[in-house]
C-alpha positions as CSV (number, residue, x, y, z in Angstrom):
1,X,-3.3,-9.3,15.5
2,X,-6.2,-11.1,14.0
3,X,-5.4,-13.3,11.0
4,X,-7.8,-11.4,8.7
5,X,-5.9,-8.1,9.4
6,X,-2.6,-9.8,8.5
7,X,-4.2,-11.3,5.3
8,X,-5.5,-7.9,4.3
9,X,-2.1,-6.3,4.7
10,X,-0.5,-9.1,2.9
11,X,-2.9,-9.0,-0.1
12,X,-2.7,-5.2,-0.4
13,X,1.1,-5.3,-0.2
14,X,1.2,-8.1,-2.9
15,X,-1.1,-6.0,-5.2
16,X,1.2,-3.0,-4.7
17,X,4.3,-5.0,-5.4
18,X,2.8,-6.5,-8.5
19,X,1.8,-3.1,-9.7
20,X,5.4,-1.9,-9.1
21,X,6.8,-4.8,-11.2
22,X,4.5,-3.8,-14.0
23,X,4.6,0.1,-13.9
24,X,7.2,1.1,-11.3
25,X,10.7,2.3,-11.8
26,X,12.3,3.3,-8.6
27,X,12.5,2.3,-4.9
28,X,10.3,5.4,-4.2
29,X,7.6,4.0,-6.5
30,X,7.8,0.6,-4.8
31,X,7.1,2.2,-1.4
32,X,4.3,4.4,-2.8
33,X,2.6,1.5,-4.5
34,X,3.1,-0.9,-1.6
35,X,1.4,1.5,0.8
36,X,-1.3,2.5,-1.7
37,X,-2.2,-1.2,-2.3
38,X,-2.7,-1.7,1.4
39,X,-4.6,1.5,1.9
40,X,-6.8,0.8,-1.1
41,X,-7.5,-2.8,0.2
42,X,-8.5,-1.5,3.6
43,X,-10.7,1.2,2.1
44,X,-12.4,-1.5,0.0
45,X,-12.9,-3.6,3.1
46,X,-14.4,-0.7,5.0
47,X,-16.7,0.2,2.0
48,X,-17.9,-3.4,1.8
49,X,-18.6,-3.5,5.5
50,X,-20.5,-0.1,5.4
51,X,-22.6,-1.1,2.4
52,X,-23.3,-4.5,3.8
53,X,-22.2,-6.4,0.6
54,X,-21.8,-10.0,1.7
55,X,-20.8,-11.8,-1.5
56,X,-17.4,-13.4,-2.1
57,X,-16.3,-13.2,1.5
58,X,-13.2,-14.9,2.7
59,X,-13.9,-15.0,6.4
60,X,-14.7,-11.4,7.3
61,X,-12.8,-10.0,4.3
62,X,-14.7,-8.6,1.3
63,X,-12.2,-10.1,-1.1
64,X,-13.6,-8.9,-4.4
65,X,-14.5,-5.4,-3.4
66,X,-11.3,-4.9,-1.5
67,X,-9.2,-6.2,-4.4
68,X,-11.0,-3.9,-6.8
69,X,-10.6,-0.9,-4.5
70,X,-6.9,-1.7,-4.2
71,X,-6.3,-1.8,-7.9
72,X,-8.4,1.3,-8.5
73,X,-6.3,3.2,-5.9
74,X,-3.1,1.9,-7.6
75,X,-4.2,3.2,-11.0
76,X,-5.4,6.4,-9.5
77,X,-2.1,7.1,-7.7
78,X,-0.1,6.2,-10.8
79,X,-2.3,8.7,-12.7
80,X,-1.8,11.4,-10.0
81,X,1.9,10.9,-9.7
82,X,3.9,13.7,-11.3
83,X,6.0,13.0,-14.4
84,X,9.7,13.2,-13.8
85,X,11.4,16.3,-15.2
86,X,12.5,15.9,-18.7
87,X,16.2,16.0,-19.5
88,X,17.4,18.7,-21.9
89,X,18.8,17.3,-25.1
């Protein structure tokens, strides 16, 4: 596996874990945010490659765009996640 693929997965996973520490509650949330962080990072990397944006590169990684896409995807999934059922009083 090339080092940039490993770094991309690592950064996306770290972003997802940090988001879970801030907004998550359950183990299910951790798994969802971890995977969403990685998927968002990869989506940002693909978007940067397709658009040809070559600023703030770390090797072949579009670090700024991929980071932004990862965080946007984390906020989006948190917004789309259904609320837990309320407990009757």
